[in-house]
C-alpha positions as CSV (number, residue, x, y, z in Angstrom):
1,X,-30.5,-10.4,-11.7
2,X,-28.9,-13.5,-13.3
3,X,-32.0,-15.7,-13.3
4,X,-32.2,-15.7,-17.0
5,X,-28.7,-17.1,-17.4
6,X,-28.0,-20.8,-17.7
7,X,-27.0,-22.6,-14.6
8,X,-23.4,-22.8,-15.8
9,X,-23.3,-19.1,-16.5
10,X,-24.7,-18.3,-13.0
11,X,-22.0,-20.6,-11.4
12,X,-19.3,-18.8,-13.4
13,X,-20.5,-15.3,-12.3
14,X,-20.7,-16.6,-8.7
15,X,-17.2,-17.9,-8.9
16,X,-16.0,-14.6,-10.4
17,X,-17.6,-12.7,-7.5
18,X,-15.8,-15.0,-5.1
19,X,-12.5,-14.4,-6.9
20,X,-13.2,-10.6,-6.8
21,X,-13.9,-10.7,-3.0
22,X,-10.8,-12.9,-2.3
23,X,-8.6,-10.4,-4.1
24,X,-10.2,-7.4,-2.4
25,X,-11.3,-5.8,-5.7
26,X,-14.4,-3.6,-5.8
27,X,-15.6,-4.6,-9.3
28,X,-15.8,-7.8,-11.3
29,X,-13.5,-7.6,-14.3
30,X,-12.7,-9.8,-17.2
31,X,-9.9,-11.4,-15.2
32,X,-12.3,-12.4,-12.5
33,X,-14.7,-13.9,-15.1
34,X,-11.9,-15.9,-16.6
35,X,-11.0,-17.2,-13.2
36,X,-14.7,-18.0,-12.7
37,X,-14.7,-20.0,-15.9
38,X,-11.7,-21.9,-14.8
39,X,-13.6,-23.2,-11.8
40,X,-15.5,-25.5,-14.2
41,X,-13.4,-28.5,-15.2
42,X,-15.5,-28.9,-18.4
43,X,-14.7,-25.4,-19.5
44,X,-11.0,-25.9,-18.8
45,X,-11.0,-28.9,-21.0
46,X,-12.9,-27.0,-23.7
47,X,-10.5,-24.1,-23.6
48,X,-7.6,-26.5,-23.9
49,X,-9.1,-28.1,-27.0
50,X,-10.0,-24.7,-28.5
51,X,-6.5,-23.2,-27.9
52,X,-4.9,-26.1,-29.8
53,X,-6.5,-24.7,-33.0
54,X,-4.1,-21.7,-33.1
55,X,-0.7,-21.9,-34.7
56,X,2.3,-21.5,-32.5
57,X,3.5,-18.0,-33.6
58,X,6.4,-15.8,-32.7
59,X,6.1,-12.1,-33.2
60,X,3.1,-10.0,-34.0
61,X,0.2,-11.4,-36.0
62,X,0.1,-10.5,-39.7
63,X,-2.8,-9.1,-41.7
64,X,-4.4,-11.5,-44.3
65,X,-3.2,-9.2,-47.0
66,X,0.5,-9.7,-45.9
67,X,0.5,-13.4,-46.7
């Protein structure tokens, strides 16, 4: 079913399935997919770099028209 996915994507889905099974869940959810992504050290580094682009905010986000 996942043959058309890139090797990294297949590995992420396989890790997500493993996380789902370990937790006794019946369905793969977004939380399992995120845990699957975190199995890849390269993805973890990329997420760390990406998250640094967001300002440190306190409180709810504002609409662009409120600035």
